[in-house]
C-alpha positions as CSV (number, residue, x, y, z in Angstrom):
1,M,167.8,-153.9,156.6
2,T,170.6,-155.3,159.2
3,V,170.5,-155.5,162.8
4,I,173.3,-154.7,164.8
5,A,173.1,-156.6,167.6
6,S,175.1,-156.6,170.8
7,R,175.9,-160.6,171.8
8,N,177.1,-161.7,175.0
9,P,180.5,-164.2,175.1
10,R,179.8,-165.6,178.4
11,L,176.8,-167.3,176.5
12,G,177.0,-167.2,173.0
13,E,173.8,-165.4,172.2
14,I,172.2,-162.2,171.3
15,A,171.9,-160.1,174.7
16,E,169.7,-156.7,172.9
17,N,169.7,-155.0,169.2
18,V,171.5,-151.8,169.0
19,D,170.5,-150.4,165.9
20,S,170.4,-150.7,162.0
21,A,173.4,-151.1,159.5
22,T,174.2,-147.4,158.5
23,S,173.3,-146.7,154.6
24,K,175.6,-145.5,152.3
25,S,173.8,-142.3,151.6
26,E,173.5,-141.9,155.5
27,V,177.6,-142.2,155.8
28,A,177.6,-139.4,153.3
29,A,175.3,-137.0,155.3
30,L,177.7,-137.6,158.2
31,V,180.8,-137.0,157.2
32,E,179.7,-133.6,155.5
33,K,178.6,-132.8,158.6
34,A,181.6,-133.6,160.6
35,A,183.9,-131.8,157.7
36,A,181.6,-128.6,158.5
37,A,182.3,-129.1,162.1
38,A,186.0,-129.0,161.1
39,T,187.0,-125.2,161.2
40,Q,185.1,-124.7,164.5
41,L,187.1,-127.3,166.1
42,A,190.4,-126.4,164.8
43,A,189.6,-122.8,165.3
44,M,189.8,-123.4,169.5
45,T,192.6,-122.4,171.3
46,P,194.8,-125.3,172.0
47,I,193.8,-124.6,176.3
48,A,190.0,-124.2,175.1
49,R,190.5,-127.9,173.3
50,G,192.4,-129.2,175.9
51,N,189.8,-128.2,178.4
52,L,187.2,-130.2,175.8
53,L,189.0,-133.5,176.2
54,R,189.1,-132.7,180.2
55,K,185.4,-132.6,180.5
56,M,185.1,-135.8,178.4
57,A,187.2,-137.3,180.3
58,D,185.0,-136.0,183.5
59,A,181.9,-137.1,181.6
60,L,182.9,-140.4,181.2
61,G,184.5,-141.3,184.8
62,A,180.7,-139.8,185.9
63,Q,179.4,-142.7,184.3
64,R,181.8,-145.3,185.0
65,E,179.5,-147.9,186.6
66,F,177.4,-147.7,183.7
67,L,179.9,-148.2,181.5
68,I,181.5,-150.8,183.2
69,E,178.5,-153.2,183.3
70,I,177.9,-152.6,179.2
71,A,181.3,-153.2,178.7
72,D,181.4,-156.8,180.9
73,R,178.6,-158.2,179.3
74,E,179.9,-157.3,175.9
75,S,183.5,-158.4,176.3
76,A,183.3,-160.9,179.5
77,I,186.7,-159.3,180.7
78,G,185.4,-158.9,184.0
79,P,185.0,-155.4,186.0
80,E,188.4,-155.0,187.7
81,R,190.2,-155.3,184.4
82,L,187.3,-152.9,182.9
83,N,187.9,-150.6,185.3
84,G,191.4,-149.9,184.9
85,E,191.2,-149.6,181.2
86,L,188.9,-146.9,181.9
87,T,190.8,-144.9,183.9
88,R,193.7,-145.3,181.2
89,T,191.2,-143.8,178.7
90,I,190.4,-140.9,181.0
91,G,194.1,-140.8,181.5
92,Q,194.7,-140.2,177.6
93,L,192.1,-137.7,177.4
94,Q,194.2,-136.2,180.1
95,L,197.4,-136.2,178.6
96,F,196.4,-135.0,175.4
97,A,195.1,-132.1,177.4
98,D,198.4,-131.8,178.7
99,V,199.9,-132.2,175.1
100,L,197.9,-129.1,174.1
101,E,198.9,-127.2,176.5
102,D,202.3,-127.7,176.7
103,G,202.4,-126.1,172.8
104,H,205.1,-128.1,171.2
105,C,203.1,-130.3,168.8
106,F,202.1,-127.5,167.0
107,E,206.1,-127.2,166.0
108,V,205.8,-123.5,165.6
109,V,208.9,-122.2,163.1
110,I,209.3,-118.4,162.2
111,D,212.1,-117.6,160.6
112,H,212.0,-113.5,159.8
113,A,213.0,-112.0,156.4
114,N,216.6,-111.8,155.7
115,A,217.7,-109.9,152.3
116,A,221.2,-110.2,152.9
117,K,221.2,-114.4,152.4
118,T,221.3,-115.8,149.2
119,P,218.8,-116.2,147.7
120,P,217.5,-113.8,149.9
121,Q,215.3,-115.1,152.3
122,P,211.2,-114.4,152.9
123,D,209.6,-113.9,156.3
124,L,208.4,-118.3,156.4
125,R,206.0,-119.5,159.3
126,R,205.1,-122.8,159.5
127,M,203.3,-124.7,162.1
128,L,201.5,-128.3,162.3
129,T,197.3,-128.2,161.7
130,A,194.4,-130.3,161.8
131,V,194.0,-132.6,158.5
132,G,190.0,-133.0,159.0
133,P,187.5,-135.3,159.7
134,V,189.3,-139.0,160.3
135,A,187.6,-142.1,160.4
136,V,188.5,-144.5,163.7
137,F,187.9,-147.9,164.0
138,G,188.4,-149.3,167.4
139,A,189.4,-152.8,168.7
140,S,187.5,-155.7,170.3
141,N,190.5,-156.6,173.1
142,F,190.1,-153.0,174.4
143,P,186.5,-151.7,174.5
144,F,187.3,-148.2,176.5
145,A,191.0,-147.4,175.3
146,F,191.2,-148.6,171.6
147,S,187.7,-148.0,170.8
148,A,185.1,-145.0,170.6
149,A,187.2,-142.6,173.5
150,G,190.4,-144.5,172.8
151,G,193.9,-143.1,171.8
152,D,192.9,-142.5,168.0
153,T,189.7,-140.7,169.2
154,A,191.6,-138.5,172.0
155,S,194.4,-137.9,169.4
156,A,191.9,-136.8,167.3
157,L,190.5,-134.5,168.7
158,A,193.5,-133.3,170.0
159,A,194.9,-132.3,167.0
160,G,191.6,-130.7,165.8
161,C,189.7,-133.4,163.7
162,P,186.4,-134.4,164.2
163,V,185.8,-138.1,164.9
164,L,183.8,-140.6,163.0
165,L,183.6,-143.7,164.3
166,K,182.8,-147.2,162.9
167,V,181.0,-148.4,166.0
168,H,182.7,-152.0,166.8
169,G,180.9,-155.2,166.1
170,S,182.1,-157.1,169.4
171,H,180.5,-154.0,171.9
172,P,178.2,-151.8,169.8
173,R,176.0,-151.0,172.7
174,L,179.5,-149.6,174.7
175,D,180.5,-147.7,171.8
176,T,177.2,-146.1,171.2
177,E,177.0,-145.1,174.7
178,V,180.6,-143.7,175.0
179,A,179.8,-141.7,171.5
180,K,176.7,-140.5,173.2
181,I,179.0,-138.7,175.8
182,L,181.2,-137.6,173.8
183,Q,179.1,-135.7,171.6
184,N,176.9,-134.8,174.6
185,V,180.4,-132.4,176.1
186,C,180.7,-131.3,172.6
187,V,177.3,-129.8,172.3
188,N,177.5,-128.4,175.6
189,E,180.7,-126.8,174.7
190,D,178.9,-125.0,172.1
191,L,180.6,-127.0,169.3
192,P,178.5,-128.8,166.5
193,A,177.0,-132.6,167.4
194,E,179.0,-133.7,164.3
195,T,182.1,-133.3,165.8
196,I,181.8,-136.8,167.2
197,G,179.5,-139.4,164.8
198,W,179.0,-142.7,164.8
199,V,177.9,-145.8,161.9
200,Y,177.2,-149.4,161.9
201,G,177.7,-152.2,159.5
202,R,181.1,-153.0,157.5
203,E,179.6,-151.7,154.3
204,A,179.8,-147.7,156.4
205,G,183.0,-148.7,157.3
206,T,184.1,-149.1,154.0
207,A,182.2,-146.3,152.7
208,L,183.5,-143.9,156.1
209,V,187.4,-144.8,154.2
210,Q,186.3,-144.1,150.8
211,H,184.2,-140.8,151.4
212,P,186.6,-138.0,149.7
213,Q,186.4,-135.8,152.8
214,V,188.0,-138.3,155.7
215,Q,191.4,-137.2,155.4
216,A,192.8,-139.9,157.9
217,V,191.7,-143.4,159.2
218,G,193.3,-144.4,163.0
219,F,192.4,-148.3,163.2
220,T,193.6,-151.1,165.7
221,G,193.2,-154.8,164.7
222,S,193.7,-157.8,162.3
223,E,196.6,-157.5,159.6
224,T,193.8,-158.8,157.0
225,A,190.9,-155.9,158.2
226,G,193.7,-153.6,158.0
227,R,195.5,-154.2,154.8
228,L,192.0,-154.3,153.5
229,M,191.1,-150.6,154.4
230,M,195.1,-149.6,153.7
231,D,194.4,-150.6,149.8
232,L,190.9,-149.0,149.8
233,A,192.3,-146.0,151.2
234,A,195.5,-145.8,148.6
235,A,192.7,-146.8,145.5
236,R,190.7,-143.8,146.3
237,E,191.3,-140.1,143.9
238,S,193.2,-138.8,146.6
239,P,194.9,-141.3,148.8
240,I,195.0,-140.9,152.2
241,P,196.7,-142.4,155.3
242,V,195.9,-145.1,157.2
243,Y,197.3,-145.6,160.6
244,A,197.0,-149.2,161.5
245,E,198.2,-151.4,164.1
246,M,198.2,-155.0,163.4
247,G,199.3,-158.2,164.2
248,S,202.4,-159.1,166.1
249,L,204.4,-162.0,167.6
250,N,206.5,-160.2,170.2
251,P,209.1,-161.9,170.1
252,V,211.5,-162.7,173.5
253,V,214.8,-164.0,173.9
254,I,216.1,-166.3,177.0
255,S,219.8,-166.2,176.9
256,P,222.2,-168.6,178.4
257,G,223.0,-166.6,181.5
258,I,219.5,-166.7,182.2
259,V,218.4,-170.2,182.1
260,T,221.8,-171.1,184.2
261,G,221.3,-168.0,186.7
262,E,219.1,-167.5,189.8
263,T,216.3,-165.8,187.9
264,T,215.3,-168.2,185.9
265,D,212.2,-169.7,187.3
266,D,210.8,-165.8,188.0
267,V,211.4,-165.1,184.6
268,A,209.4,-168.4,183.2
269,R,206.7,-167.5,185.4
270,G,207.0,-163.8,184.1
271,V,206.6,-165.1,180.7
272,A,203.7,-167.3,181.4
273,G,201.6,-164.8,183.4
274,S,202.6,-162.4,180.5
275,V,201.4,-165.0,177.3
276,T,198.3,-165.1,179.9
277,L,197.6,-162.0,180.6
278,A,194.1,-160.9,179.6
279,H,193.9,-164.8,178.0
280,G,196.4,-163.9,175.8
281,Q,194.3,-161.4,173.5
282,L,196.7,-158.5,173.7
283,C,198.4,-157.2,170.7
284,T,202.0,-157.2,172.7
285,K,201.1,-160.8,174.1
286,P,204.8,-162.9,173.8
287,G,203.9,-165.3,170.6
288,L,207.3,-166.7,170.5
289,V,210.3,-167.8,173.1
290,F,213.5,-168.5,172.4
291,V,215.2,-170.6,174.7
292,P,218.6,-171.7,174.5
293,S,219.1,-175.9,174.1
294,G,220.3,-178.3,176.7
295,P,219.6,-179.2,180.1
296,A,218.9,-175.6,182.0
297,G,217.0,-174.6,178.6
298,D,214.6,-177.7,179.4
299,A,214.0,-176.6,183.1
300,F,213.0,-173.3,182.3
301,V,210.6,-174.9,179.5
302,S,209.3,-177.1,182.6
303,T,208.8,-174.4,184.5
304,L,206.7,-172.2,181.9
305,H,204.8,-175.5,181.1
306,D,203.9,-175.7,184.7
307,C,202.9,-171.8,185.0
308,M,201.1,-172.3,182.1
309,S,198.9,-175.5,182.8
310,T,197.5,-174.0,185.6
311,Q,195.7,-171.3,183.8
312,Q,191.8,-172.7,183.4
313,P,189.9,-172.1,180.5
314,Q,188.7,-168.7,180.3
315,Y,186.2,-166.6,178.1
316,M,187.5,-165.1,175.1
317,L,185.9,-161.5,173.6
318,S,183.8,-163.7,171.4
319,V,182.9,-167.3,170.2
320,G,184.6,-165.8,166.9
321,T,187.8,-165.1,168.6
322,R,187.6,-168.4,170.4
323,D,187.0,-169.9,166.8
324,G,190.0,-168.2,165.2
325,Y,192.5,-168.8,168.2
326,R,191.7,-172.7,168.1
327,D,191.9,-173.1,164.6
328,N,195.8,-171.1,164.3
329,V,196.6,-173.1,167.2
330,Q,195.6,-176.2,165.6
331,K,197.4,-174.8,162.7
332,V,201.0,-173.9,164.4
333,H,201.0,-177.8,166.4
334,Q,200.2,-179.5,163.4
335,S,203.4,-177.6,161.6
336,S,206.2,-180.3,160.6
337,G,208.5,-180.2,163.3
338,V,206.5,-178.9,166.5
339,R,206.2,-180.6,169.8
340,S,202.8,-179.9,171.1
341,I,203.2,-179.2,174.8
342,L,200.3,-178.2,175.9
343,G,197.1,-177.8,173.7
344,A,194.1,-178.9,175.7
345,E,190.5,-178.8,173.6
346,D,188.6,-176.0,174.5
347,P,185.4,-176.9,176.7
348,E,182.1,-177.7,174.8
349,G,179.1,-175.3,175.4
350,P,177.7,-172.3,173.8
351,G,180.3,-169.8,175.3
352,S,183.3,-168.4,174.2
353,Q,186.1,-170.3,176.6
354,G,189.4,-170.9,175.1
355,A,191.9,-173.0,176.8
356,V,196.3,-172.3,176.8
357,A,198.4,-173.7,174.5
358,L,201.9,-174.0,174.0
359,A,204.2,-176.0,171.8
360,E,207.6,-176.3,170.8
361,V,210.6,-175.9,167.9
362,S,213.7,-175.9,166.9
363,A,215.8,-173.0,165.0
364,A,216.7,-174.8,162.4
365,Q,213.5,-176.5,161.5
366,L,212.1,-173.1,161.7
367,R,214.8,-171.7,159.2
368,E,213.8,-174.7,156.7
369,D,209.7,-174.1,157.3
370,S,208.5,-170.7,158.7
371,S,205.1,-171.5,158.3
372,M,204.0,-172.1,161.9
373,L,204.6,-168.2,162.7
374,I,201.1,-167.4,163.1
375,E,199.6,-165.2,165.5
376,C,197.2,-167.1,167.5
377,F,195.4,-163.9,169.6
378,G,194.9,-165.9,172.8
379,P,196.8,-167.7,175.6
380,A,199.3,-169.1,173.3
381,T,203.1,-169.4,172.5
382,L,205.6,-170.9,170.7
383,I,209.3,-172.2,172.3
384,I,212.1,-171.7,169.8
385,R,215.1,-173.6,170.8
386,Y,218.3,-172.8,169.7
387,T,222.2,-173.9,170.1
388,D,224.6,-170.5,169.8
389,E,223.8,-167.1,168.8
390,D,224.4,-167.9,165.2
391,D,221.8,-170.1,165.6
392,F,219.5,-167.4,167.2
393,D,220.7,-165.0,164.6
394,S,219.4,-167.2,161.8
395,A,216.2,-167.8,163.2
396,F,215.3,-164.7,164.3
397,R,215.7,-163.2,160.8
398,T,213.4,-164.8,159.7
399,L,210.7,-163.6,161.9
400,P,207.8,-160.8,160.8
401,N,208.3,-157.5,162.0
402,S,206.7,-156.7,165.3
403,L,205.4,-154.1,168.0
404,T,208.2,-155.4,170.6
405,T,211.2,-157.6,170.7
406,T,212.2,-158.1,174.4
407,V,215.3,-159.6,175.9
408,H,215.7,-161.6,179.4
409,A,220.1,-161.4,179.7
410,Q,222.8,-160.7,182.2
411,E,224.4,-157.4,181.2
412,S,227.5,-159.1,181.0
413,E,226.5,-161.5,177.9
414,V,227.0,-158.1,175.5
415,S,227.5,-160.0,172.2
416,L,224.2,-161.6,172.8
417,L,222.4,-158.3,173.5
418,K,224.0,-156.2,170.8
419,K,222.9,-158.7,168.4
420,V,219.1,-158.4,169.5
421,Q,219.4,-154.9,169.8
422,A,220.2,-154.7,166.2
423,L,217.9,-157.4,164.9
424,G,215.2,-155.6,167.1
425,T,216.2,-152.1,166.5
426,A,214.8,-153.2,162.6
427,K,212.3,-155.4,163.2
428,S,210.2,-153.7,166.2
429,G,209.1,-150.6,167.6
430,R,209.6,-151.3,171.3
431,L,212.8,-153.2,173.2
432,V,212.4,-154.6,176.2
433,F,215.3,-155.2,178.1
434,N,214.5,-157.7,181.7
435,G,210.8,-157.3,181.0
436,F,207.8,-157.8,179.2
437,P,205.9,-156.4,176.8
438,T,202.6,-156.3,177.7
439,G,201.3,-153.5,179.6
440,V,201.4,-150.3,177.3
441,A,202.4,-147.3,179.3
442,V,200.7,-144.1,178.0
443,T,203.4,-141.5,178.3
444,W,205.2,-139.0,176.4
445,S,207.9,-141.1,175.3
446,Q,206.0,-144.3,174.5
447,H,205.9,-146.2,171.0
448,H,203.4,-148.6,170.1
449,G,203.8,-149.3,166.3
450,G,206.2,-150.9,164.2
451,P,207.5,-151.8,160.6
452,Y,204.7,-153.3,158.4
453,P,202.8,-155.5,158.9
454,A,202.9,-154.9,163.0
455,S,201.5,-151.4,161.9
456,S,201.3,-149.6,158.6
457,T,203.8,-147.2,159.1
458,S,206.5,-147.3,161.6
459,M,206.6,-143.8,161.8
460,H,203.8,-143.0,163.8
461,T,202.7,-144.4,167.3
462,S,199.0,-145.2,168.0
463,V,199.6,-145.1,172.3
464,G,201.3,-141.8,173.9
465,A,201.8,-138.1,173.4
466,T,203.2,-138.1,169.7
467,A,200.1,-140.1,168.3
468,I,198.4,-136.9,167.8
469,R,201.0,-136.1,164.8
470,R,199.6,-139.0,162.5
471,F,196.2,-136.0,162.5
472,Q,198.5,-133.0,161.7
473,R,199.7,-131.8,158.2
474,P,202.3,-128.5,158.0
475,N,201.2,-125.1,156.4
476,T,203.8,-122.5,155.8
477,Y,203.0,-119.2,155.4
478,Q,204.7,-117.0,153.6
479,S,205.4,-112.9,154.0
480,W,201.7,-112.7,155.3
481,P,200.8,-109.8,157.1
482,D,200.8,-110.4,160.8
483,E,197.1,-109.5,161.5
484,L,196.3,-112.5,159.0
485,L,198.7,-115.2,160.6
486,P,197.0,-118.0,163.3
487,E,197.4,-116.9,166.3
488,H,200.1,-119.7,166.8
489,L,202.2,-117.9,164.1
490,Q,201.6,-114.0,165.1
491,E,204.9,-112.2,166.2
492,N,203.5,-111.1,170.0
493,N,203.0,-115.0,170.4
494,P,199.3,-114.5,172.0
495,L,198.4,-118.0,172.5
496,G,202.2,-118.5,174.6
497,L,203.6,-121.2,172.6
498,P,207.1,-122.7,172.7
499,R,208.6,-121.7,169.2
500,R,211.9,-121.9,166.9
501,V,212.6,-118.3,165.9
502,N,215.7,-118.1,163.3
503,G,216.9,-121.2,164.4
504,V,216.8,-120.5,168.2
505,Q,214.4,-122.3,170.2
506,L,212.1,-120.3,172.5
507,T,210.2,-121.7,175.5
508,A,206.9,-120.0,175.8
509,G,208.1,-117.3,178.6
510,Q,211.2,-116.2,176.2
511,P,210.9,-112.8,173.9
512,A,209.1,-113.4,171.1
513,I,211.1,-111.3,169.0
514,I,214.7,-111.9,168.0
515,P,216.4,-110.1,165.1
516,A,217.3,-112.6,162.1
517,N,221.0,-112.8,161.5
518,G,222.6,-110.7,159.1
């Protein structure tokens, strides 16, 4: 039987054994119980489900010190950042409680019967409902915010879907303890324990994706693993969506006006800080920086080099993460036409320390050979030198799609800004002006996704209020007796939801009944 071990990346050794891998039969039994729990969770009123999420947030906060200690031991991220991440995770749960209490997430639409129309219109009532059990795969770089109680879990529960967590191999003890906390809250609220379930091991994760009663998958991680899940889900007798947030190069464009302006050093320092934030282990890290050719651009690169060179080697999430980072940096720096600027050897020893890396290539060389466009998950970036807007444009078009596109420019540089806007809109999900892509605010308007391979679908986000939409599907009721309709759709609006009635958008406080036109 395979043992699931918790490892300490600072020491490169096993800290403790957490459990054993979950068998396929155990996975099947767990999914069946989650499917049975789905009806009760989905039947809760929006206010009650919001209260459930708030109690989960409170329960996590009450165990802060205990959870931070485990997370730091398994990730080497450090207590300061982990405290902030746990606060963000608590905030995500509270945001989705707000989403439920707001009520727009159900998209209630009512069209009363109208015999005068051609053809005659029956009474039609539409809303979004929970899809059913959801499998969630967390991320190594966010052991709280994108893992057991992260955005996928919070949005799935908000939608009314039980969550089946695949415990992450990089932080198995933390995922287990967090899942237990969430499960205890469910039990205390008279929900089945199986509203939250978890499994261990890669085979169990595969079995989750393939089980016919799992209705969707939330995933954050590598393109390789994400594509594997997409293929598994598509090969099912009844295919399901996989909402995967994957790799991204997140290009940053520096304009001629910036490198010749008064803010050039500040921007260079900001880019360096964004590249090395969290030791580069963020999905929104700038992996490419477009810099104009010429002396002013040279000075910008020099400042960027000076800022990055002061960054000491730090522990990465795991020895495996460090090894993968080092291998990819080597591939980039050995590519044709690439000039290595910073490529220090990693410190020797058993731990997971990794060093910063910086390289440069011309836009013309990139157009000839784009094989160096490799995501280096760590504190590394590749500078691309361009001669003019046409040189930039043709090189940018060779890039794969990303989560973000960032531009630093003067507002007067309209031609370049319009070009970046058009290219970035087509190739990414979030466009940043005179800022940095790292630091993804959890808000109503946030979009964290992009065209493939940045994510499996550009239509949805894994961060922000609309993440709930991934785990909902529409139902329309035609000519049903009012007393048999879900409360969301009943004529007197007992849940007090905002609704569109006969084409008119109503708030919760407006009269519920509007006569049909005609």
